[in-house]
Residue frames relative to the residue before (quaternion, step in Angstrom):
aa qw qx qy qz dx dy dz
M 1.0000 0.0000 0.0000 0.0000 0.00 0.00 0.00
K 0.2973 -0.7563 0.5591 0.1645 3.57 -0.74 1.07
S 0.5625 -0.5632 0.4714 0.3797 3.51 -1.26 0.39
N 0.4843 -0.6560 0.4886 0.3104 3.55 -1.22 0.41
K 0.4118 0.7034 -0.4810 0.3228 3.60 1.24 0.20
T 0.3099 -0.7729 0.5288 0.1641 3.58 -0.96 0.85
Y 0.6507 0.4758 -0.3230 0.4958 3.59 1.24 -0.12
F 0.4233 -0.7011 0.5160 0.2510 3.55 -1.28 0.28
N 0.2529 0.7289 -0.6118 0.1742 3.53 -0.78 1.08
A 0.7548 -0.4216 0.2614 0.4292 3.56 -1.29 0.04
D 0.7195 0.4251 -0.2420 0.4931 3.59 1.22 -0.41
V 0.3232 0.7975 -0.4739 0.1870 3.57 1.24 0.21
L 0.7304 0.4084 -0.2388 0.4926 3.61 1.14 -0.54
K 0.4172 0.6816 -0.4916 0.3460 3.55 1.21 0.29
I 0.3518 -0.7288 0.5507 0.2043 3.56 -0.81 1.04
D 0.4031 -0.7566 0.4625 0.2261 3.56 -0.56 1.15
D 0.7964 0.1113 -0.0303 0.5936 3.57 1.01 -0.85
V 0.2059 -0.8234 0.5186 0.1031 3.56 0.12 1.32
E 0.6199 0.5577 -0.3520 0.4252 3.58 0.97 -0.75
T 0.6608 0.4885 -0.3053 0.4812 3.60 0.92 -0.85
C 0.6225 0.5418 -0.3318 0.4571 3.58 1.01 -0.82
V 0.6708 0.4907 -0.2932 0.4725 3.59 0.87 -0.95
N 0.6629 0.5102 -0.3100 0.4518 3.58 0.91 -0.87
Q 0.6390 0.5196 -0.3276 0.4630 3.59 0.99 -0.75
I 0.6631 0.4971 -0.3064 0.4682 3.57 0.95 -0.87
T 0.7098 0.4659 -0.2817 0.4470 3.59 0.80 -0.95
E 0.6159 0.5329 -0.3569 0.4576 3.59 1.05 -0.63
K 0.6677 0.4805 -0.2983 0.4840 3.57 0.98 -0.85
L 0.6359 0.5335 -0.3251 0.4531 3.57 0.98 -0.84
R 0.6457 0.5156 -0.3126 0.4685 3.58 0.95 -0.88
H 0.6771 0.4906 -0.2935 0.4633 3.58 0.86 -0.96
D 0.6923 0.4955 -0.2912 0.4364 3.57 0.84 -0.96
V 0.6752 0.4828 -0.3051 0.4669 3.60 0.94 -0.81
F 0.7678 0.4019 -0.2119 0.4516 3.59 0.71 -1.07
F 0.8026 0.3074 -0.1445 0.4904 3.60 0.95 -0.79
K 0.7163 0.4247 -0.2674 0.4847 3.59 0.77 -0.96
L 0.7643 0.3239 -0.1751 0.5293 3.58 0.87 -0.96
Q 0.2416 -0.8142 0.4884 0.2006 3.56 1.30 -0.41
R 0.3978 0.6801 -0.4979 0.3623 3.51 0.83 1.13
K 0.5482 -0.6606 0.4275 0.2833 3.57 -1.23 0.53
G 0.7939 -0.0754 0.0839 0.5975 3.58 1.22 -0.35
G 0.4094 -0.7200 0.5040 0.2448 3.56 -1.21 -0.42
V 0.2432 -0.7149 0.6292 0.1839 3.53 -1.29 0.47
V 0.0988 -0.7749 0.6236 0.0307 3.54 -1.11 0.81
G 0.3442 -0.7041 0.5787 0.2256 3.57 -0.92 0.89
I 0.0765 -0.8252 0.5595 0.0097 3.60 -0.57 1.12
S 0.1119 -0.8289 0.5479 -0.0141 3.53 -0.90 1.04
G 0.5557 -0.5950 0.4074 0.4137 3.57 1.24 -0.02
G 0.5409 0.5981 -0.4049 0.4310 3.57 1.31 0.26
I 0.6723 -0.5367 0.3369 0.3826 3.55 -1.24 0.42
D 0.6741 0.5143 -0.3170 0.4249 3.62 0.89 -0.85
S 0.6937 0.4497 -0.2857 0.4848 3.58 0.84 -0.92
S 0.6210 0.5468 -0.3465 0.4419 3.60 1.10 -0.63
V 0.6680 0.4754 -0.2980 0.4888 3.58 0.91 -0.87
T 0.6311 0.5331 -0.3352 0.4529 3.58 0.99 -0.77
L 0.6479 0.5086 -0.3164 0.4706 3.58 0.96 -0.84
A 0.6625 0.5086 -0.3103 0.4540 3.58 0.89 -0.92
L 0.6440 0.5074 -0.3157 0.4776 3.60 0.99 -0.79
A 0.6465 0.5219 -0.3196 0.4556 3.59 0.99 -0.84
V 0.6433 0.5149 -0.3192 0.4681 3.58 0.98 -0.82
K 0.6647 0.4975 -0.3031 0.4678 3.57 0.93 -0.89
A 0.7034 0.4740 -0.2649 0.4587 3.58 1.02 -0.80
L 0.8247 0.2832 -0.0948 0.4803 3.56 0.82 -1.04
G 0.4990 -0.6057 0.4590 0.4165 3.57 1.13 -0.63
A 0.5722 -0.6332 0.4013 0.3326 3.58 -0.98 0.87
D 0.6571 0.5286 -0.3158 0.4348 3.59 1.08 -0.68
K 0.7166 0.4050 -0.2447 0.5125 3.59 1.27 -0.22
V 0.6401 0.4552 -0.3285 0.5246 3.56 1.26 0.47
T 0.0814 -0.7778 0.6224 0.0316 3.57 -0.95 0.92
G 0.2512 -0.7615 0.5816 0.1367 3.55 -0.90 0.97
I 0.1587 -0.7930 0.5848 0.0634 3.56 -0.82 1.03
K 0.1581 -0.7676 0.6179 0.0632 3.55 -0.75 1.15
M 0.0318 -0.8348 0.5482 -0.0403 3.58 -0.71 1.06
P 0.0221 0.8292 -0.5568 0.0448 3.58 0.43 1.19
E 0.0662 -0.7406 0.6607 0.1029 3.52 -1.39 0.16
K 0.7635 -0.4554 0.1974 0.4132 3.55 -1.21 0.31
D 0.6777 0.4719 -0.3008 0.4769 3.61 1.18 -0.39
S 0.4956 0.6920 -0.4182 0.3173 3.60 1.24 -0.21
N 0.4815 -0.6281 0.5298 0.3050 3.53 -1.21 0.62
P 0.4836 -0.6834 0.4578 0.2993 3.66 -0.72 0.98
E 0.5532 0.6139 -0.3884 0.4078 3.59 1.18 -0.50
S 0.5856 0.6018 -0.3729 0.3948 3.58 1.08 -0.66
I 0.6767 0.4766 -0.2891 0.4810 3.58 0.94 -0.87
R 0.6494 0.5263 -0.3281 0.4401 3.58 0.91 -0.89
L 0.7016 0.4587 -0.2695 0.4740 3.56 0.88 -0.91
A 0.6052 0.5393 -0.3536 0.4667 3.58 1.10 -0.64
D 0.6435 0.5075 -0.3177 0.4768 3.59 1.02 -0.77
K 0.6364 0.5255 -0.3270 0.4603 3.57 0.98 -0.82
L 0.6398 0.5266 -0.3105 0.4658 3.56 1.01 -0.84
A 0.6827 0.4974 -0.2894 0.4503 3.57 0.82 -1.04
N 0.6422 0.5161 -0.3230 0.4657 3.59 0.99 -0.79
K 0.6312 0.5475 -0.3325 0.4374 3.56 1.00 -0.84
F 0.7954 0.3107 -0.1468 0.4992 3.60 0.92 -0.89
G 0.4993 -0.7147 0.3920 0.2937 3.57 1.29 0.28
V 0.4255 0.7196 -0.4387 0.3296 3.54 1.13 0.69
T 0.4304 -0.6632 0.5497 0.2696 3.57 -1.06 0.79
T 0.1223 -0.8012 0.5828 0.0579 3.57 -0.98 0.85
I 0.1798 -0.7328 0.6452 0.1198 3.51 -1.35 0.43
T 0.2191 -0.7687 0.5876 0.1256 3.58 -0.95 0.87
E 0.0260 -0.7783 0.6266 -0.0287 3.54 -0.82 1.08
D 0.1891 -0.7732 0.5965 0.1029 3.59 -0.36 1.21
I 0.1844 -0.8340 0.5153 0.0694 3.58 -0.46 1.20
T 0.3050 0.7865 -0.4945 0.2096 3.61 1.25 0.24
A 0.6850 0.4864 -0.3007 0.4515 3.60 0.82 -0.96
A 0.6315 0.5258 -0.3359 0.4604 3.58 0.99 -0.78
L 0.6694 0.4949 -0.3000 0.4657 3.57 0.94 -0.86
A 0.6236 0.5190 -0.3361 0.4784 3.57 1.03 -0.75
G 0.6381 0.5342 -0.3241 0.4500 3.59 1.03 -0.78
F 0.6654 0.4767 -0.2923 0.4946 3.57 1.08 -0.68
G 0.4506 -0.6773 0.4598 0.3560 3.59 1.21 -0.39
C 0.2318 0.8140 -0.5057 0.1673 3.58 1.23 0.39
Y 0.7380 0.4196 -0.2441 0.4688 3.58 0.65 -1.09
H 0.6563 0.5210 -0.3171 0.4442 3.59 0.92 -0.90
R 0.6817 0.4846 -0.2981 0.4599 3.60 0.86 -0.93
R 0.6402 0.5138 -0.3256 0.4692 3.58 1.02 -0.78
D 0.7061 0.4754 -0.2716 0.4491 3.57 0.78 -1.06
E 0.5666 0.5873 -0.3764 0.4387 3.58 1.15 -0.58
A 0.6806 0.4732 -0.2835 0.4820 3.58 0.95 -0.88
V 0.6326 0.5332 -0.3358 0.4503 3.59 0.99 -0.81
K 0.6866 0.5035 -0.2871 0.4389 3.58 0.92 -0.90
R 0.5646 0.5729 -0.4022 0.4373 3.60 1.16 -0.32
L 0.7098 0.4100 -0.2453 0.5175 3.58 1.20 -0.53
F 0.7762 0.1302 -0.0494 0.6150 3.55 1.12 -0.79
P 0.2323 -0.8156 0.5125 0.1348 3.63 0.11 1.24
E 0.6571 0.5215 -0.3071 0.4495 3.60 1.15 -0.56
Y 0.4524 0.7168 -0.4410 0.2950 3.60 1.24 -0.20
D 0.0214 -0.7707 0.6362 -0.0309 3.55 -0.86 1.08
P 0.3555 -0.7798 0.4658 0.2203 3.63 -0.29 1.17
D 0.6167 0.5438 -0.3554 0.4446 3.60 1.20 -0.34
N 0.7861 0.2793 -0.1364 0.5342 3.57 1.19 -0.49
C 0.7236 0.3476 -0.2244 0.5525 3.57 1.29 0.07
K 0.2416 -0.7199 0.6229 0.1882 3.53 -1.30 0.40
M 0.1368 -0.8014 0.5781 0.0693 3.57 -1.19 0.44
K 0.0302 0.7659 -0.6423 -0.0029 3.52 -1.33 0.37
I 0.2050 -0.7384 0.6174 0.1775 3.54 -1.28 0.30
G 0.0940 0.8074 -0.5767 0.0814 3.57 -1.16 0.51
I 0.5176 -0.6242 0.4990 0.3059 3.52 -1.41 0.20
K 0.3904 -0.6741 0.5680 0.2658 3.54 -1.10 0.69
D 0.3659 -0.7669 0.4775 0.2235 3.60 -0.51 1.10
S 0.4639 0.6708 -0.4511 0.3625 3.59 1.25 -0.05
G 0.6649 0.5079 -0.3055 0.4547 3.60 1.19 -0.42
L 0.3996 0.7599 -0.4472 0.2506 3.56 1.28 0.01
F 0.7832 0.3285 -0.1629 0.5021 3.59 1.02 -0.75
T 0.5050 0.6901 -0.4012 0.3283 3.62 1.20 0.33
N 0.3448 -0.7411 0.4904 0.3023 3.60 1.27 -0.35
L 0.5697 0.5448 -0.3916 0.4746 3.56 1.21 0.58
P 0.6157 -0.5312 0.4041 0.4188 3.61 -1.16 0.45
P 0.5409 -0.6429 0.4270 0.3343 3.60 -1.00 0.72
L 0.3156 -0.7257 0.5815 0.1887 3.53 -1.22 0.59
F 0.2856 -0.7577 0.5649 0.1590 3.55 -0.91 0.96
Y 0.1487 -0.7605 0.6282 0.0702 3.51 -1.20 0.73
I 0.2548 -0.7400 0.5990 0.1694 3.54 -1.24 0.51
T 0.1124 -0.7833 0.6103 0.0359 3.54 -1.05 0.85
I 0.0860 -0.7506 0.6506 0.0768 3.55 -1.03 0.82
I 0.1548 -0.7796 0.6049 0.0474 3.54 -1.10 0.82
D 0.2808 -0.7791 0.5340 0.1703 3.60 -0.59 1.11
N 0.6986 -0.5043 0.3105 0.4015 3.56 -1.29 0.21
K 0.6118 0.5047 -0.3596 0.4915 3.60 1.30 0.06
G 0.5639 -0.6235 0.3695 0.3958 3.57 1.32 -0.04
T 0.4689 0.6732 -0.4466 0.3571 3.59 1.28 0.12
E 0.2072 -0.7998 0.5565 0.0873 3.57 -0.82 1.03
H 0.0615 -0.7540 0.6527 0.0410 3.53 -1.20 0.70
T 0.0577 -0.8180 0.5720 -0.0210 3.58 -0.75 1.06
E 0.0004 -0.7776 0.6283 -0.0231 3.53 -1.06 0.87
R 0.5507 -0.5633 0.4837 0.3813 3.53 -1.23 0.44
L 0.3764 -0.7570 0.5016 0.1836 3.56 -0.93 0.95
P 0.3316 -0.7535 0.5307 0.2015 3.63 -0.48 1.14
T 0.6922 -0.5215 0.3135 0.3882 3.56 -1.20 0.57
D 0.6808 0.5009 -0.3140 0.4324 3.61 0.77 -0.97
E 0.6850 0.4673 -0.2851 0.4808 3.58 0.89 -0.90
F 0.6040 0.5541 -0.3518 0.4520 3.58 1.04 -0.75
R 0.6922 0.4862 -0.2861 0.4500 3.56 0.80 -1.00
Q 0.6700 0.4948 -0.3142 0.4557 3.58 0.93 -0.81
I 0.6506 0.5093 -0.3237 0.4610 3.60 0.93 -0.83
V 0.6804 0.4792 -0.2935 0.4704 3.58 0.88 -0.90
A 0.6587 0.5121 -0.3171 0.4509 3.59 0.89 -0.91
A 0.6636 0.4881 -0.3053 0.4777 3.59 0.99 -0.82
S 0.6697 0.5075 -0.3021 0.4502 3.58 0.92 -0.89
N 0.6183 0.5736 -0.3442 0.4125 3.59 1.09 -0.64
F 0.4643 0.6429 -0.4539 0.4063 3.59 1.25 -0.12
K 0.6042 0.5859 -0.3634 0.3995 3.59 1.07 -0.69
Q 0.7108 0.4401 -0.2667 0.4795 3.58 0.78 -1.00
R 0.6736 0.4913 -0.3122 0.4554 3.59 0.97 -0.76
S 0.6189 0.5198 -0.3474 0.4754 3.58 1.09 -0.57
R 0.6397 0.5145 -0.3256 0.4691 3.57 1.01 -0.75
M 0.6230 0.5335 -0.3420 0.4586 3.59 0.99 -0.78
A 0.6544 0.5109 -0.3133 0.4610 3.60 0.93 -0.87
M 0.6588 0.5041 -0.3082 0.4657 3.57 1.00 -0.81
L 0.6272 0.5305 -0.3360 0.4608 3.59 0.98 -0.77
Y 0.6906 0.4718 -0.2918 0.4641 3.57 0.91 -0.85
F 0.5660 0.5611 -0.4008 0.4520 3.59 1.11 -0.46
H 0.7224 0.4367 -0.2583 0.4697 3.55 0.75 -1.03
A 0.6206 0.5307 -0.3491 0.4597 3.60 1.06 -0.61
E 0.7002 0.4590 -0.2771 0.4714 3.58 0.82 -0.95
N 0.6213 0.5543 -0.3350 0.4410 3.57 1.08 -0.67
R 0.7538 0.3504 -0.1838 0.5247 3.58 1.21 -0.58
H 0.3732 -0.7037 0.4865 0.3589 3.57 1.32 -0.25
Y 0.3842 0.6999 -0.4790 0.3648 3.53 1.02 1.01
A 0.4512 -0.6284 0.5513 0.3124 3.54 -1.38 0.12
V 0.3971 -0.6550 0.5768 0.2840 3.56 -1.25 0.50
I 0.1676 -0.7902 0.5863 0.0613 3.55 -0.61 1.19
G 0.2780 -0.8094 0.5025 0.1227 3.55 -0.41 1.28
T 0.3792 -0.7728 0.4849 0.1546 3.54 -1.20 0.61
P 0.4438 0.7070 -0.4803 0.2693 3.70 1.08 -0.03
N 0.3225 -0.7139 0.5874 0.2031 3.54 -1.17 0.70
K 0.7779 -0.3743 0.2415 0.4433 3.56 -1.33 0.06
H 0.6836 0.4906 -0.3033 0.4472 3.60 0.84 -0.92
E 0.6381 0.5270 -0.3366 0.4492 3.58 0.94 -0.81
V 0.6780 0.4801 -0.2929 0.4734 3.58 0.96 -0.84
E 0.7828 0.3973 -0.2050 0.4329 3.57 0.61 -1.13
Q 0.7152 0.3874 -0.2651 0.5178 3.61 1.14 -0.46
G 0.5103 -0.6904 0.3987 0.3225 3.57 1.26 0.00
F 0.4060 0.6987 -0.4903 0.3264 3.57 1.10 0.63
F 0.5752 0.5136 -0.4228 0.4761 3.54 0.59 1.22
V 0.4435 -0.6688 0.5277 0.2784 3.55 -1.29 0.33
K 0.4555 -0.6876 0.4945 0.2741 3.54 -0.77 1.04
Y 0.8239 0.0513 -0.1204 0.5514 3.56 -0.80 1.12
G 0.5697 0.4997 -0.4085 0.5088 3.53 1.20 0.71
D 0.8109 -0.0333 0.0520 0.5820 3.58 -0.40 -1.19
G 0.5875 0.5406 -0.3731 0.4726 3.57 1.32 -0.01
G 0.6093 0.5517 -0.3438 0.4541 3.58 1.29 -0.06
A 0.3143 0.7243 -0.5559 0.2599 3.57 -0.51 1.18
D 0.5239 -0.6228 0.4768 0.3320 3.55 -1.30 0.21
I 0.7921 0.0033 0.0407 0.6091 3.56 1.12 -0.67
M 0.1379 -0.7920 0.5930 0.0460 3.58 -1.03 0.83
P 0.1737 -0.8644 0.4630 0.0910 3.61 0.10 1.23
I 0.7537 0.3383 -0.2347 0.5123 3.64 1.14 -0.26
A 0.3624 0.7683 -0.4685 0.2429 3.61 1.22 0.27
H 0.6709 0.4677 -0.2998 0.4913 3.61 1.23 -0.23
L 0.6278 0.5658 -0.3227 0.4261 3.60 1.27 -0.08
Y 0.4316 -0.6471 0.5672 0.2708 3.53 -1.08 0.83
K 0.6629 -0.5301 0.3471 0.3989 3.55 -1.21 0.54
T 0.6671 0.4924 -0.3222 0.4569 3.60 0.88 -0.83
Q 0.6275 0.5159 -0.3393 0.4743 3.59 1.13 -0.52
V 0.5743 0.5580 -0.3711 0.4702 3.58 1.15 -0.59
Y 0.6578 0.4996 -0.3072 0.4726 3.58 0.99 -0.82
Q 0.6090 0.5419 -0.3583 0.4551 3.60 1.05 -0.67
L 0.6585 0.4840 -0.3029 0.4902 3.59 1.00 -0.81
A 0.6129 0.5719 -0.3513 0.4170 3.58 1.03 -0.77
H 0.6531 0.5002 -0.3145 0.4737 3.58 0.94 -0.84
Y 0.6733 0.4995 -0.3028 0.4532 3.58 0.88 -0.88
L 0.7183 0.4659 -0.2461 0.4544 3.58 0.95 -0.92
G 0.4749 -0.6995 0.4265 0.3215 3.60 1.22 -0.22
I 0.1939 0.7742 -0.5689 0.1987 3.57 1.01 0.77
P 0.5785 -0.6033 0.4065 0.3691 3.65 -0.91 0.81
Q 0.5657 -0.6514 0.3952 0.3154 3.55 -0.90 0.98
E 0.5901 0.5802 -0.3684 0.4235 3.60 1.07 -0.67
I 0.6646 0.4863 -0.3008 0.4809 3.57 1.01 -0.78
I 0.6366 0.5262 -0.3294 0.4575 3.58 0.97 -0.82
E 0.7309 0.4331 -0.2362 0.4717 3.58 0.96 -0.84
R 0.5263 0.6473 -0.4122 0.3662 3.60 1.22 -0.25
T 0.4463 -0.6773 0.5152 0.2767 3.59 -0.94 0.89
P 0.4594 -0.6920 0.4732 0.2935 3.64 -0.73 0.97
T 0.0518 -0.8042 0.5917 -0.0193 3.56 -0.79 1.07
T 0.5574 -0.5819 0.4610 0.3717 3.55 -1.28 0.24
D 0.1028 -0.8221 0.5414 0.1428 3.60 1.12 -0.79
T 0.4563 0.6735 -0.4402 0.3800 3.55 1.04 0.91
Y 0.7658 0.2990 -0.1652 0.5448 3.55 0.96 -0.88
S 0.6459 -0.5706 0.3452 0.3717 3.57 -1.18 0.54
A 0.6764 0.4203 -0.2863 0.5327 3.60 1.15 -0.54
E 0.5547 -0.6164 0.4478 0.3343 3.55 -1.06 0.79
Q 0.0627 0.8101 -0.5718 0.1133 3.54 -0.89 0.97
T 0.3449 -0.7389 0.5373 0.2156 3.58 -0.86 0.91
Q 0.6000 -0.5515 0.4324 0.3859 3.55 -1.25 0.39
Q 0.5989 0.5579 -0.3594 0.4482 3.58 1.09 -0.64
E 0.6730 0.5010 -0.2895 0.4606 3.56 0.94 -0.91
F 0.7187 0.4733 -0.2588 0.4387 3.55 0.91 -0.90
F 0.8634 0.0941 0.0282 0.4948 3.59 0.81 -0.94
Y 0.7784 0.4396 -0.2325 0.3831 3.57 0.55 -1.16
Q 0.2418 -0.8179 0.4801 0.2053 3.59 1.13 -0.73
L 0.7469 0.3070 -0.1882 0.5590 3.60 1.25 -0.15
P 0.5069 -0.5948 0.4997 0.3735 3.62 -1.12 0.47
F 0.6325 -0.5907 0.3455 0.3627 3.57 -1.06 0.76
E 0.6202 0.5586 -0.3557 0.4205 3.58 0.98 -0.77
K 0.6818 0.4546 -0.2742 0.5033 3.59 1.02 -0.83
M 0.6798 0.5188 -0.3072 0.4175 3.56 0.82 -0.99
D 0.6284 0.5429 -0.3428 0.4392 3.59 0.95 -0.81
L 0.6726 0.5038 -0.2897 0.4581 3.54 0.87 -0.99
L 0.6935 0.4802 -0.2725 0.4628 3.56 0.93 -0.92
W 0.6460 0.5048 -0.3320 0.4664 3.59 1.01 -0.74
Y 0.6032 0.5468 -0.3515 0.4621 3.58 1.04 -0.72
A 0.6673 0.4891 -0.2958 0.4775 3.58 0.91 -0.92
F 0.6438 0.5399 -0.3126 0.4431 3.57 0.96 -0.89
E 0.7576 0.4003 -0.2333 0.4598 3.58 0.70 -1.00
N 0.7022 0.4249 -0.2670 0.5050 3.58 1.25 -0.29
G 0.5053 -0.7088 0.3922 0.2973 3.57 1.26 0.30
I 0.3319 0.7425 -0.5147 0.2715 3.58 1.06 0.69
A 0.5066 -0.7001 0.4206 0.2763 3.56 -0.76 1.07
P 0.5880 -0.5904 0.4227 0.3564 3.61 -1.07 0.73
S 0.6149 0.5615 -0.3529 0.4267 3.60 1.06 -0.66
V 0.6635 0.4690 -0.2936 0.5036 3.58 1.17 -0.59
V 0.6823 0.5146 -0.2789 0.4381 3.57 1.01 -0.87
A 0.6166 0.6285 -0.3479 0.3221 3.57 0.88 -0.99
P 0.7300 0.4197 -0.2911 0.4541 3.68 0.64 -0.90
V 0.6367 0.5177 -0.3312 0.4658 3.59 1.15 -0.51
A 0.7538 0.4108 -0.2058 0.4699 3.59 0.92 -0.96
G 0.4597 -0.7107 0.4359 0.3058 3.59 1.20 -0.33
Y 0.5901 0.5142 -0.3886 0.4862 3.58 1.15 0.63
T 0.5424 -0.5688 0.4779 0.3922 3.58 -1.27 0.15
Q 0.6594 -0.4978 0.3743 0.4211 3.57 -1.25 0.29
D 0.6444 0.5148 -0.3264 0.4617 3.60 0.99 -0.78
E 0.6476 0.5057 -0.3223 0.4700 3.59 1.01 -0.76
I 0.6244 0.5247 -0.3392 0.4688 3.59 1.01 -0.76
Q 0.6601 0.5060 -0.3155 0.4568 3.57 0.90 -0.86
S 0.6357 0.5198 -0.3254 0.4688 3.59 1.03 -0.75
I 0.6442 0.5074 -0.3176 0.4761 3.59 1.00 -0.82
F 0.6305 0.5221 -0.3288 0.4710 3.60 0.99 -0.81
S 0.6427 0.5117 -0.3212 0.4711 3.60 0.99 -0.79
N 0.6190 0.5381 -0.3235 0.4719 3.55 1.09 -0.78
F 0.6441 0.5173 -0.3124 0.4689 3.59 0.96 -0.87
E 0.6721 0.5023 -0.2995 0.4542 3.56 0.87 -0.97
R 0.6380 0.5259 -0.3256 0.4587 3.58 1.01 -0.79
K 0.6575 0.5035 -0.3161 0.4629 3.58 0.93 -0.87
R 0.6643 0.5093 -0.3160 0.4466 3.57 0.91 -0.87
K 0.6873 0.4804 -0.2900 0.4612 3.58 0.94 -0.85
T 0.7182 0.4632 -0.2717 0.4425 3.59 0.84 -0.95
T 0.7247 0.3882 -0.2497 0.5116 3.60 1.20 -0.34
E 0.3361 0.7718 -0.4889 0.2286 3.59 1.24 0.16
Y 0.6211 0.5655 -0.3487 0.4157 3.59 1.02 -0.77
L 0.5928 0.5773 -0.3705 0.4220 3.59 1.15 -0.52
R 0.7235 0.4337 -0.2318 0.4845 3.57 1.10 -0.72
M 0.5449 0.6424 -0.3887 0.3732 3.58 1.27 -0.19
R 0.4349 -0.6193 0.5747 0.3115 3.51 -1.23 0.52
P 0.6544 -0.4864 0.3660 0.4486 3.64 -1.15 0.33
V 0.4626 -0.6750 0.5040 0.2764 3.55 -1.02 0.86
M 0.1677 -0.8016 0.5705 0.0619 3.57 -0.71 1.11
F 0.3361 -0.7249 0.5642 0.2079 3.56 -1.12 0.65
D 0.4273 -0.6926 0.5202 0.2590 3.56 -1.00 0.84
N 0.5418 -0.5975 0.4696 0.3591 3.57 -1.18 0.53
């Protein structure tokens, strides 16, 4: 929900009436689950992150705690903090949870083997039992008007890091293998939803949907997405109102996909959420760089480069948001 302010300043995305915003979302969520989808309740995949936490809280407010099930789906690369915080969240809102360790399923798909095969082509010494790895974008390319370059980093058990630019073939294999994680979680959510005649309530926010920071038929697979219209900073505004545990609110958003700790900013967004929200609002509302620059703290040329970056992400990820292409008779 955007603010009703017609001018552009640093507070343009502040929700004036959070209670009304929450009530509107929960009323629609209740109607859509019970009447439009004709389901008895909802399942939410919870990870101890801010988006899934707010989604769970909204589902409880809309449907009742007895009609919401939280599904925890760790695997061997997951941060143990994710489970602890997910449990804290569920206890706070009185929700029953189920833990499904998907490590064996991922091993069966060859997720880890296929990923590590690509890593070893760049770092023959890489040992997944004694090293961690991650991939990410160098934010130095944010103002170049060129496509971003991905890098891979391995970290040995002594904390020594080695980083190399990630070639296209290895990038594609690592990402394709890692995407088994999100798609396996989607399959598990639908098992529990169908077993209960529930809906799958998705957790992506506005940036994840519109910039393509999701896996098609993975975390992008859901029956309803109640926060897909909210900027990240607005998700935090709802979190404070809903009483999300402070530890979760203060936790740095991570991908929790690779074995090495990695922020979402490092992996994909390249900007802190406070800056990105403001800039995306300006971008999608056609606000001139000359107006945005003094508010955001960048030059006009830098704003234009960021806008170009946004447009590139939206265009190159459009296929993720498309329905299957159908042929006419």
